[in-house]
C-alpha positions, 0 to 999 in steps of 0.5 A: 838070089844068093850072094858069093863071095869069090876069088878070081884071076883077071886078064893080067893074071893077078888075083881078084876078090869081090862079091857078086850075086848069082842064080847058081855057081855055073851063073857065078862063073858066067858072069865072071867070065863077062867082067873078064874074070876066070872064077878060082874059089867061091863062097855063099855069104850074106848080101852085106858081106858080098857088097864090102867085099867087091869094094864097099858101097857105090859113092855119089861120085860113081853115080854123078860119072854114071849119069853123065855118061848115060846122057851122052851115050843115048844123046849119041844114039849108042844102044843102052845095053851096048853102052853098058857094056863099054861102061863096065869095061871101063868103069873103076867101082869094082861093085858098080862094074858088077851091077852093070854085069847084072843089069846087061843080063836082065836087059838081054832078057827083056827087062827095061832099064827102070826094072833092072835098077829097081832090082838094085835098091842099094844103088839106085833108090825109089826117086832114081827109079821112079825118074827113069821109069818117067823118062822112058814113058816120055823119051826123055831119058838124056834130060832125065840123066842130066838132071840127076847128076846136076841133082847128085852134084848139088846133094854133094855140095849140100853134104859138104855144106853140112859138114862145114856146120858141124865139124868146127863147133864139135872140135872146138867143143872136144879140145876146150872140154879136153882142156877143162878135164885136163885142168880139173884133173891135173892143176886143181888137185895141186891147188888144192893140197896147197889150199889144205896145207894153209887151212884157209877158208875157201870161196864158194866158186873155189869149194864147187870147183874142188869138189868137182875135180873130186867127182871126176877123178873118183867117179871118171869110169861111170861119168865117161860110160854114162852119156853113152849108156844115155846115147845108146838107150836113146837111139834105141828108143827112137827106132823102137818107139814112134812118139820117140823118134817123132819128139827127136825129129821135132827137137832136132828142128828146134835146136838153136842156131843148127835146127833152122839150118837143118830145116832149110836143108831138108826143104831145100832137098824136097824142093829140088826133088819135087822140082826134078820128079814134076819136070820128068812127067811125075804127077804132082801126087806121085812125087809128094807122095815119094818125097814124103818118104825121103825127107829124113825128119817125121815131122815134115814127113807128116806135113808133106803127108797132110799137105797131099792129102788136102790137094786129093780133097781138092785144095790147091798146091798153095793152099796145101803147102802154106797150111805146112807153116814150113814155107816163107811167104815168098815161097808160097807166093811164087808157087801161086803165081806158078799154079794160076799161070799154069807154069808150075815147073817154072815156079819150083825151079824158082823155089829150089834156087831160092832154097839153093841159095838160102841154105849156102847163105844160113850155113855161111852165117851159122859157121859165123855165129857159132864160132863167137857164141862157142868160143863165149860160152867155153872161154867163160867156162874156162875164165871160171875155172881160173877165177876159182883157182887163183882167187885165193892164191891172189888172197894168199899172196896179199897176205905175204906182202903184208 
């Protein structure tokens, strides 16, 4: 379906710009009228450009509010299509309002809610659509929307925890590196002039420091661009080569301190989504296949794929997960008890709770560990610079006293 960038006037007479998909120009004008806009001008654009013009991407908070409204609307017995009309008139996100407008028209033509959502993959991902489809079959849509809202809130909190883990060490690293570069560029050259004028025999550490300072001053442009070029080449290799991508994901999981926390975050999301999908009536095989595509790490995705194949070959869920060697014994024991008693849904809930708590504790501990480690390493570098610079100065002062 073509995408248009339009200029229109709203009910208050103010000019509005945005992007919208439509079959043709007449359909575009009708769809704008449905959201209270009168078309002035338009042009055909790339779908991504239209999305940005219409107010950017739909945020996770927009989807949380959408799921909350849908849950209570369906519980109140309001027809979905009527609820969509009310939401369209009150929702804040321009992009989501336009998506709802298209979905209303699709539902009026007889399509199911899940079918309408699947046409907007940039807004409703595969998991979202699969859960809604399961809710339509089982008649548990309110519960599905509640679980989706809870899951999205948890993902939002998880993203916040991940940022907490990365921002502090990154900020500390940048500040200390800037201080070191400033010392090498401004302070060390002045000290070097003093040493040369006195004809001193310099110790090894001072010689190395002076050579490093000269290297930075004369070759700062290659030194600055080399990491950028290396980064671009690495990203290109990861995108184009499956082997490089797999190696990158493997290296990420085995990075000291951060790697273990990153793995727990991935497994936490996996356990949460698997639990949500299984409780919604999706078979364990289908749920695992969907989870395989959303974990975001090829090493763990391959492990999930192998576990799915083992289960299809007749192995139990516990045996398949144990063979992955990714889960701690306590998680395996939870799954084993749940599978043997017929309470796999409760067991998956316990696993989700276990990982949610474990991730929070791991992030808190990681931040506490990274602080002292970075302080020790970077402080040690500054101490070495000071030692290399002021060691000879101290020798000079000692000779002056004599």
